[in-house]
C-alpha positions as CSV (number, residue, x, y, z in Angstrom):
1,M,22.7,130.6,108.5
2,A,24.4,127.5,106.3
3,E,22.3,125.9,104.1
4,I,20.3,122.9,105.6
5,V,17.9,121.2,103.3
6,D,18.3,120.7,99.8
7,T,16.8,123.5,97.5
8,R,15.2,120.8,95.2
9,D,13.8,118.9,97.6
10,A,11.9,121.6,99.4
11,I,10.3,123.4,96.4
12,Q,9.2,119.8,95.2
13,F,7.7,119.6,98.6
14,L,5.8,123.0,98.7
15,Q,4.6,122.2,95.0
16,E,2.8,119.1,96.5
17,M,1.5,120.8,99.2
18,I,-0.3,123.1,97.0
19,R,-1.3,120.8,94.7
20,I,-3.8,119.5,97.7
21,D,-6.7,120.8,97.6
22,S,-7.4,121.9,101.1
23,T,-9.6,125.0,100.2
24,N,-12.3,126.0,103.3
25,P,-14.8,125.0,103.4
26,P,-15.1,122.1,103.1
27,G,-11.3,121.3,104.4
28,H,-10.4,117.7,103.5
29,E,-7.2,119.1,105.6
30,H,-7.1,114.9,106.2
31,R,-5.3,114.7,102.7
32,V,-2.5,116.9,103.7
33,T,-2.3,115.0,106.6
34,E,-2.1,111.9,105.1
35,W,0.8,113.3,103.1
36,L,2.8,114.6,105.5
37,A,2.4,111.1,107.6
38,R,3.7,109.2,104.3
39,R,6.7,111.3,104.1
40,F,7.6,110.8,107.8
41,E,6.8,107.2,108.1
42,R,9.6,107.5,105.0
43,I,11.7,109.4,107.7
44,H,10.6,107.3,110.9
45,L,9.8,110.5,112.2
46,P,6.7,109.5,114.9
47,F,3.9,112.1,114.5
48,Q,0.3,111.7,116.1
49,V,-3.1,112.4,114.0
50,M,-6.3,113.8,115.6
51,Q,-9.4,113.4,114.0
52,I,-12.0,116.1,114.2
53,E,-14.3,115.1,111.6
54,D,-14.7,113.4,108.5
55,G,-12.1,114.4,106.3
56,R,-10.5,116.9,108.8
57,S,-7.5,116.2,111.2
58,N,-4.6,117.7,113.3
59,L,-1.2,116.5,113.0
60,E,1.2,116.9,115.9
61,V,5.1,116.0,116.1
62,R,7.0,116.5,119.2
63,L,11.0,116.4,119.2
64,T,11.4,115.5,123.2
65,G,14.5,117.2,124.3
66,T,15.4,117.9,128.4
67,G,11.5,119.7,128.6
68,R,13.1,122.8,130.3
69,K,10.8,124.9,127.9
70,K,8.5,123.7,125.2
71,L,8.5,125.6,121.7
72,F,5.5,125.7,119.9
73,F,5.3,125.9,115.9
74,C,1.7,126.0,114.3
75,G,0.5,126.1,111.0
76,H,-2.8,125.5,109.2
77,M,-3.6,123.2,106.7
78,D,-6.8,124.9,105.2
79,T,-6.4,127.4,102.4
80,V,-9.5,130.1,101.5
81,A,-11.2,129.3,97.9
82,T,-9.4,129.5,94.2
83,G,-12.1,132.2,93.1
84,D,-12.6,132.8,89.2
85,W,-9.9,130.3,87.9
86,T,-10.0,132.6,84.6
87,A,-8.1,135.5,86.8
88,W,-5.2,133.2,87.6
89,T,-2.4,133.3,84.9
90,Y,-1.3,129.7,86.6
91,P,-3.7,127.3,87.7
92,P,-4.3,127.5,91.4
93,F,-3.1,123.9,92.4
94,S,-0.3,124.4,89.8
95,G,2.4,124.8,91.9
96,E,4.1,126.5,88.7
97,L,7.7,128.0,89.8
98,V,8.3,131.4,87.3
99,D,10.8,133.5,87.7
100,N,11.8,132.1,91.1
101,R,7.9,132.6,92.3
102,L,6.1,129.7,93.5
103,Y,2.7,130.0,92.2
104,G,-0.8,128.7,93.8
105,R,-3.3,129.3,96.8
106,G,-1.8,128.8,99.7
107,A,1.9,129.8,98.3
108,S,1.6,132.5,100.6
109,D,-1.1,131.9,103.1
110,M,0.4,129.8,104.2
111,K,1.5,126.4,102.9
112,S,5.0,127.8,102.8
113,G,5.0,129.1,106.2
114,L,4.3,125.4,107.8
115,A,6.0,123.7,104.8
116,A,9.5,125.5,106.4
117,M,8.6,124.4,109.7
118,V,8.1,121.2,108.9
119,L,11.6,121.1,107.1
120,A,13.4,122.9,109.8
121,I,12.1,120.3,112.1
122,E,12.6,117.7,109.8
123,S,16.6,118.8,109.9
124,L,16.8,118.9,113.2
125,Y,15.8,115.3,113.9
126,R,17.6,114.4,110.7
127,D,20.8,115.7,112.8
128,A,19.5,114.5,116.1
129,M,20.3,117.8,117.5
130,K,21.1,118.3,121.1
131,L,18.3,120.4,122.6
132,D,17.8,122.1,126.0
133,G,13.9,121.8,125.8
134,D,10.9,120.1,123.6
135,V,10.0,121.5,119.9
136,I,6.1,120.4,119.0
137,L,4.3,121.3,115.8
138,L,1.2,121.4,115.4
139,A,-0.4,121.3,111.7
140,T,-4.2,122.2,112.1
141,A,-7.4,122.5,110.3
142,G,-9.8,125.2,109.5
143,E,-8.2,128.2,110.0
144,E,-9.6,130.4,107.2
145,V,-13.2,129.4,108.7
146,D,-13.8,128.9,112.2
147,S,-10.3,127.6,114.0
148,C,-11.8,124.2,114.5
149,G,-8.4,122.2,114.6
150,A,-6.6,124.5,116.9
151,R,-9.9,124.6,119.3
152,R,-10.3,121.0,119.2
153,Y,-6.5,120.7,120.2
154,R,-6.1,123.1,122.8
155,E,-9.8,121.8,124.4
156,E,-8.0,118.3,124.1
157,I,-4.3,118.8,124.8
158,G,-3.4,122.7,125.5
159,V,-0.8,125.1,125.8
160,D,-0.7,125.5,129.4
161,D,2.8,124.0,129.8
162,V,4.4,125.8,126.4
163,D,6.8,128.8,126.7
164,A,6.6,130.3,123.4
165,I,4.5,129.9,120.2
166,V,5.4,130.6,116.4
167,I,2.6,131.1,113.9
168,G,3.9,130.9,110.3
169,E,1.2,132.8,108.7
170,P,2.9,135.3,105.9
171,T,4.7,138.6,107.4
172,H,6.8,138.9,104.6
173,E,9.9,137.8,107.1
174,K,9.1,140.7,109.4
175,V,9.3,140.0,113.0
176,V,5.3,140.6,113.8
177,I,4.6,140.2,117.7
178,G,0.8,140.5,117.6
179,H,-2.4,140.8,115.3
180,K,-5.6,142.4,115.7
181,G,-8.9,140.8,117.7
182,A,-11.9,140.0,114.8
183,L,-14.9,140.1,116.0
184,W,-18.0,139.4,113.1
185,L,-21.1,140.4,113.9
186,E,-24.7,139.9,112.2
187,V,-27.4,142.3,112.6
188,T,-31.5,141.7,111.9
189,C,-33.6,144.9,111.4
190,F,-37.6,143.2,111.4
191,G,-40.4,144.9,109.8
192,K,-43.7,144.4,108.3
193,T,-44.7,143.9,104.3
194,A,-46.9,146.2,102.6
195,H,-47.7,147.0,99.0
196,G,-45.2,149.0,98.1
197,S,-47.7,151.7,96.8
198,M,-48.4,152.1,100.9
199,P,-45.5,152.4,102.6
200,D,-47.4,153.5,105.9
201,Q,-48.8,150.2,106.0
202,G,-45.9,148.7,106.8
203,I,-42.6,149.0,108.7
204,N,-39.6,149.5,106.6
205,A,-36.6,147.2,107.8
206,I,-33.8,148.9,105.9
207,E,-34.8,152.5,106.4
208,H,-34.5,151.2,109.9
209,M,-31.2,149.2,109.2
210,I,-30.0,152.4,107.8
211,Q,-31.0,154.4,110.8
212,F,-29.4,151.6,113.0
213,I,-25.7,151.9,111.0
214,E,-25.8,155.7,111.2
215,Q,-25.8,155.3,114.7
216,L,-23.2,152.8,114.9
217,K,-20.8,155.0,112.6
218,I,-21.3,157.9,115.7
219,Y,-20.3,154.8,118.1
220,E,-17.2,154.1,116.6
221,H,-15.5,157.2,116.7
222,E,-16.0,156.8,120.2
223,W,-15.1,153.2,120.4
224,R,-12.0,153.4,118.5
225,K,-8.2,153.3,119.7
226,E,-5.0,153.1,118.0
227,E,-2.4,151.3,119.5
228,R,1.8,151.5,118.4
229,I,2.3,148.4,116.6
230,L,-1.4,147.0,115.7
231,G,-2.7,150.2,114.5
232,K,-6.4,151.5,114.6
233,S,-9.4,149.5,115.5
234,S,-12.2,149.3,113.2
235,I,-16.3,149.2,112.2
236,T,-16.9,147.9,109.1
237,V,-20.6,146.9,107.5
238,T,-19.1,144.3,104.5
239,Q,-22.5,142.9,103.9
240,M,-25.8,143.9,103.7
241,H,-29.4,141.8,102.5
242,G,-32.9,143.1,102.8
243,G,-36.4,142.8,100.5
244,I,-38.7,141.0,98.7
245,Q,-39.1,142.8,95.6
246,T,-39.4,146.7,94.0
247,N,-42.9,146.5,94.8
248,V,-42.8,144.9,98.4
249,I,-42.1,147.1,101.7
250,P,-38.9,145.1,103.5
251,D,-40.0,143.0,106.6
252,R,-36.2,142.2,106.8
253,C,-32.7,143.3,106.7
254,V,-29.6,141.9,107.4
255,I,-25.9,143.0,107.6
256,H,-22.5,141.7,108.7
257,L,-19.8,143.7,111.1
258,D,-16.2,143.0,110.5
259,I,-15.0,144.6,113.4
260,R,-10.8,144.5,114.5
261,S,-10.0,145.2,117.9
262,V,-6.5,146.2,119.7
263,P,-5.6,145.8,123.2
264,P,-7.2,146.4,125.6
265,Q,-10.6,146.7,123.8
266,S,-13.2,144.2,125.2
267,H,-15.5,142.2,123.1
268,L,-18.1,141.3,125.6
269,D,-18.4,145.1,125.8
270,L,-18.7,146.1,122.5
271,I,-21.4,143.6,122.1
272,R,-23.5,144.7,124.5
273,E,-23.2,148.2,123.9
274,I,-24.0,147.3,120.5
275,K,-27.1,145.9,121.8
276,Q,-27.9,148.4,124.0
277,K,-28.0,151.2,120.8
278,A,-30.2,149.2,119.2
279,E,-32.5,149.2,122.0
280,A,-32.1,152.8,122.5
281,L,-33.3,152.6,118.9
282,S,-36.3,150.8,119.3
283,K,-37.5,153.5,121.9
284,E,-36.9,156.5,119.7
285,I,-38.2,154.7,116.5
286,N,-41.9,153.3,115.9
287,G,-41.8,150.1,115.2
288,F,-37.8,149.9,115.6
289,R,-36.6,146.2,116.3
290,A,-33.3,144.5,116.0
291,E,-31.1,141.5,116.7
292,V,-27.4,140.9,117.2
293,R,-25.6,138.0,116.8
294,M,-22.0,137.1,117.1
295,L,-20.9,135.3,114.1
296,L,-16.8,135.0,115.0
297,D,-14.8,136.2,118.2
298,R,-11.2,136.4,117.8
299,A,-8.9,137.8,121.0
300,P,-6.1,140.4,120.0
301,I,-2.5,139.1,120.2
302,L,0.1,140.9,121.5
303,S,3.4,140.1,123.0
304,S,6.3,142.2,124.4
305,T,9.1,142.9,122.2
306,S,11.7,141.9,125.6
307,S,10.1,138.1,125.5
308,D,12.8,136.0,124.9
309,I,11.0,134.6,121.6
310,I,11.2,137.7,120.0
311,Q,14.4,138.7,121.4
312,T,15.5,135.3,119.7
313,A,14.3,136.1,116.8
314,L,15.3,140.1,116.7
315,Q,18.9,138.5,117.1
316,I,18.5,135.9,114.4
317,K,17.9,138.6,112.1
318,G,19.8,141.1,113.0
319,L,17.6,143.4,114.1
320,S,16.9,145.8,116.8
321,E,13.4,146.4,119.2
322,D,12.2,149.0,116.7
323,D,12.2,146.7,114.0
324,V,8.8,144.8,115.1
325,Y,5.4,144.8,112.9
326,G,1.7,143.7,113.8
327,V,-0.5,142.7,111.4
328,S,-4.3,143.1,111.2
329,Y,-5.6,139.5,110.2
330,Y,-6.3,136.7,113.0
331,T,-4.6,134.0,113.3
332,D,-4.7,130.3,115.1
333,G,-2.9,132.1,118.1
334,S,-5.9,133.9,119.3
335,V,-7.6,130.3,120.1
336,L,-4.6,128.6,121.4
337,N,-3.7,131.7,123.6
338,P,-6.4,134.1,123.6
339,Q,-5.4,136.3,126.7
340,S,-1.6,136.5,125.3
341,T,-0.2,134.9,128.2
342,I,2.5,133.2,126.1
343,P,4.8,134.7,124.3
344,T,3.8,134.9,120.8
345,L,6.1,135.0,117.4
346,I,4.2,135.4,114.1
347,Y,6.6,134.9,111.1
348,G,6.8,133.4,107.6
349,P,7.9,133.8,104.4
350,G,5.1,134.6,102.3
351,D,3.6,138.9,101.8
352,E,0.0,139.4,103.7
353,K,-0.9,141.4,100.9
354,L,-0.6,138.2,98.4
355,A,-2.9,136.2,100.5
356,H,-6.7,135.3,99.3
357,Q,-5.6,137.0,95.8
358,P,-5.6,135.2,92.3
359,N,-1.9,134.6,91.2
360,E,-1.1,133.8,94.9
361,W,2.7,133.2,95.0
362,V,5.7,133.1,97.3
363,D,9.1,133.9,97.0
364,V,11.7,130.5,96.6
365,D,14.4,132.3,98.2
366,A,12.3,134.0,101.1
367,Y,10.9,130.7,101.5
368,I,14.0,128.4,101.9
369,R,15.7,131.0,104.4
370,S,12.5,130.4,106.2
371,I,13.3,127.1,106.9
372,S,16.9,128.2,108.2
373,F,15.5,130.6,110.2
374,Y,12.8,127.9,112.2
375,R,16.0,125.7,112.9
376,E,18.1,128.4,113.9
377,L,15.0,129.4,116.4
378,A,14.7,126.5,118.1
379,I,18.1,125.5,118.6
380,Q,18.9,129.2,120.0
381,Y,15.7,129.7,121.9
382,L,16.1,126.2,123.5
383,G,19.7,126.1,123.9
384,R,22.2,122.7,123.5
385,G,20.8,120.1,125.7
386,M,23.2,117.3,127.0
387,N,21.6,114.6,125.7
388,F,20.2,113.6,122.3
389,P,16.5,114.4,121.7
390,H,14.1,111.6,121.6
391,L,10.6,111.1,120.2
392,R,7.5,110.4,121.2
């Protein structure tokens, strides 16, 4: 693919995006929206802003061609928190360029992917590319916490008429056709306080929680499945809190479960079965009482390798159907396309292993290649039209 963008401009563009603090919480994604809006205004590229709440918004751009098909690009503007700045060799909002690596929070996850999508869209607009279909770019708020931006977009606009989705999350330039589902649960065991020297006078919530976890681990072996592309499902205890002080029997213990699922596992069925396990323990153990609450629910996504968008991506990369992958993390795709009815490609220049880490970086060459990839993907997937595209 020929060079389609000035490398120096592309690097500066990504550096400026990284220097905007959009850590979530609280998000402040509207800072990125305003910055992108100023750029689009300079080149007369029309856009729409969707306000979500104070300081938070989505931004949408549409290149309208024949309308025969619709290709939907999506990337999120928020990042996770930076953590301890002393763990960073370069400040997390510096956008420092060292040895062809661009450092900063969001460099990999996923401001490089979003920046590459924006520049690909800009190049199509600048060249007045004749496309036999429409290209939509959505920059969302909130993906790292609750996907508030993707949810609002689905509720108010929707993607039912979209033919294919491309998510710019970090894949190390691999063609990814799906991701695991994520279900986060909070389980609380309730007990009764007593003096630590008189444990028989109380009900120890921590001990009851230990018994619940033991049953949960037994159940996990029965529930676990493996999907060829996505790998194994899992149930993991990631947080545990309980007790008041050393000499007080704890009357409350709380755990958080991080559950990763693969098709065809049902999150509703899993919640029901976990609640049934807790109810069974209440009948077996005197004083046992537990409550299960859902914190997050993200469906797994999996597309067929035979779908047009995946075939187009493989063709551009010079790969075969054996060269497709799955990832463990979830994306906005699970909110926009929870039933996997729309073929979805996940592809980005970042390395998923660097996401959420100190000294997060992206390879500059991979970033530049991704701009060309997204552009070529739109051209080959939609095809050339007879009329110049206009914008709305």
